[in-house]
C-alpha positions in Angstrom: -45.7 -56.2 43.9 -42.0 -53.9 45.1 -42.5 -51.2 47.9 -41.3 -48.8 45.1 -44.8 -49.7 43.0 -46.7 -50.4 45.9 -49.7 -47.8 45.7 -51.5 -47.4 49.0 -55.3 -47.3 48.3 -56.2 -46.7 52.0 -54.5 -43.3 51.3 -55.4 -42.7 48.0 -58.8 -42.7 49.3 -57.9 -41.1 53.0 -59.4 -43.9 55.2 -58.2 -46.4 57.8 -57.2 -49.6 56.9 -60.0 -50.7 59.2 -62.5 -49.0 57.6 -65.7 -50.9 57.0 -67.3 -51.8 53.3 -69.9 -48.7 54.4 -67.3 -46.2 54.3 -65.3 -47.3 51.6 -68.7 -47.0 49.5 -69.1 -43.6 51.2 -65.5 -41.8 50.3 -65.5 -43.3 47.0 -68.8 -41.8 46.2 -67.5 -38.5 47.4 -63.8 -38.6 45.7 -65.8 -39.9 42.2 -67.7 -36.2 42.4 -64.9 -34.7 42.9 -62.3 -36.0 40.6 -64.8 -37.1 38.0 -63.9 -35.8 34.8 -67.2 -33.7 34.1 -66.6 -31.7 37.1 -65.4 -28.6 35.9 -64.5 -27.1 39.3 -62.6 -30.1 40.8 -61.8 -32.0 38.1 -59.0 -34.5 37.7 -58.9 -37.8 35.5 -55.6 -39.4 37.0 -57.0 -38.7 40.5 -60.2 -40.0 39.8 -59.0 -43.0 38.1 -56.7 -43.8 40.9 -59.5 -43.4 43.3 -62.0 -45.8 41.0 -59.2 -48.4 41.0 -58.5 -48.1 45.0 -62.3 -48.4 45.5 -62.5 -51.8 43.0 -59.4 -53.3 45.3 -60.9 -52.4 48.5 -65.0 -53.4 47.9 -64.2 -56.7 47.1 -63.9 -59.0 50.5 -61.3 -61.4 48.6 -59.2 -58.6 46.8 -59.2 -56.4 49.7 -58.0 -59.8 52.0 -55.1 -60.0 49.1 -54.3 -56.2 49.4 -54.4 -56.2 52.8 -51.2 -59.4 52.6 -49.4 -56.7 50.4 -50.4 -53.6 52.6 -49.1 -55.0 56.1 -45.8 -55.9 54.3 -45.3 -52.4 52.3 -45.9 -50.4 55.1 -43.3 -52.5 57.4 -40.9 -52.3 54.8 -41.2 -48.8 54.2 -40.9 -47.9 57.4 -38.2 -50.0 58.4 -35.2 -48.2 59.7 -32.6 -50.6 60.0 -31.4 -54.2 58.6 -30.3 -55.5 62.2 -30.9 -54.8 65.4 -27.1 -54.5 66.0 -27.0 -51.5 63.3 -29.2 -49.5 65.9 -27.1 -47.9 68.2 -24.6 -44.7 67.9 -25.5 -40.9 67.5 -26.7 -41.3 63.7 -28.4 -44.2 64.8 -30.4 -42.9 67.7 -31.2 -39.3 65.0 -32.8 -41.7 62.6 -35.0 -43.3 65.5 -36.3 -40.4 66.8 -37.0 -39.3 63.4 -38.6 -42.3 62.7 -40.6 -42.4 65.7 -42.0 -38.6 65.3 -42.7 -39.8 61.6 -45.1 -42.7 62.7 -46.7 -40.6 65.1 -47.4 -37.8 63.0 -48.5 -39.7 60.4 -50.9 -41.7 62.7 -52.1 -38.4 64.2 -53.1 -36.7 60.7 -54.4 -40.2 59.1 -56.4 -41.7 62.4 -56.8 -38.5 64.0 -59.8 -40.8 66.3 -57.1 -43.0 67.4 -53.7 -41.2 67.1 -51.5 -43.8 69.6 -49.4 -46.1 69.2 -47.8 -48.9 71.9 -44.3 -50.0 71.9 -44.7 -53.0 70.5 -46.1 -51.5 67.5 -43.8 -48.7 67.0 -41.4 -51.8 67.2 -42.6 -53.6 64.6 -42.9 -50.7 62.0 -39.4 -49.1 62.1 -38.2 -52.9 62.8 -36.0 -51.4 65.9 -36.1 -53.7 69.1 -38.0 -52.7 72.2 -34.6 -52.0 74.1 -33.4 -49.6 71.3 -36.4 -47.5 71.3 -36.2 -47.0 75.2 -33.5 -43.8 74.7 -35.4 -42.7 71.5 -39.0 -42.0 73.8 -37.4 -41.0 76.7 -36.0 -37.8 74.6 -38.7 -37.9 73.1 -41.0 -37.7 75.8 -38.6 -35.6 78.0 -38.1 -33.2 74.8 -41.9 -32.9 75.1 -42.2 -34.2 71.6 -44.4 -37.1 72.3 -46.6 -38.2 75.2 -47.5 -41.1 77.3 -51.0 -41.7 77.4 -51.8 -43.6 80.8 -53.0 -46.9 78.5 -48.7 -47.2 77.8 -49.0 -45.8 74.1 -47.4 -43.0 72.6 -48.7 -40.2 70.3 -47.0 -36.8 69.2 -47.3 -33.4 70.4 -47.5 -30.1 68.8 -44.0 -29.7 69.4 -43.5 -33.2 67.7 -45.9 -32.2 65.1 -43.7 -29.0 64.4 -40.5 -30.5 64.3 -41.7 -33.6 62.0 -42.7 -30.9 59.8 -39.5 -29.1 60.0 -37.7 -32.2 59.5 -39.5 -33.4 56.4 -39.0 -29.7 55.1 -35.0 -30.6 55.3 -34.7 -33.4 53.9 -37.1 -32.0 51.0 -35.4 -28.7 50.8 -38.8 -27.3 51.3 -40.1 -25.0 53.4 -42.5 -26.2 56.4 -45.2 -23.0 54.5 -44.6 -24.2 51.2 -45.1 -27.6 52.4 -48.2 -27.0 54.3 -49.3 -24.9 51.3 -48.9 -27.9 49.2 -51.1 -30.3 51.6 -53.9 -28.0 51.9 -53.9 -27.9 48.1 -54.0 -31.8 47.5 -56.5 -31.9 50.6 
C-alpha cells in the first residue's frame, strides 16, 4: 500500500494507536450512530462506510497487527522531512525542521491530549532527522516559547506554538486560521 493511498483508521475513529479493543468498539458504536444513513440529523454515508472499514480492520487482532505494521511505515514516510541526514542543514532546512517539530507536537497534543508530549528519539524517528540536527531546532523553539521541555525530557507544544503551527498551516493552504478552525469544528 502506498503512502498516498494509505488511510489512517486510527484518525478515522479519532483514537490513539494504543487504544484497547473495548475503546475501539465503543468509539465505533458512537460514530456509527452519528453517521448512519438513517440518522436524519447527522447521517453521512461516506463517513459511516469509512468508520465501518476502520472498525473491521482494527477489531480483529490479526488484521490489526498487520495494519499496525503498515500504519507505522506510512506514519514514518508521511513525516520524513529529509531524505538524507546531510540535507538537514542550512536556513531553509532549519525552517522545515521547525515546522516539522511544531506539526508533530501539534498533532500529538490534538490527537492525544492525555499524553501530549514526545521525546527526542520519537521526533528523530518521525521526522527522519538525526538528533544532532534537532538540537538547534529545539533550542530555538524553546527560547521562542513555542515548545516546552518537561522534567522527564519530553517536549510539548505551547499555546504560542499552537498559534504558530496553525498560522503555518493556513499559510501553506492559503486559508485563514479562522476558516481552518471552522472547518475543523465542522468535522468534529
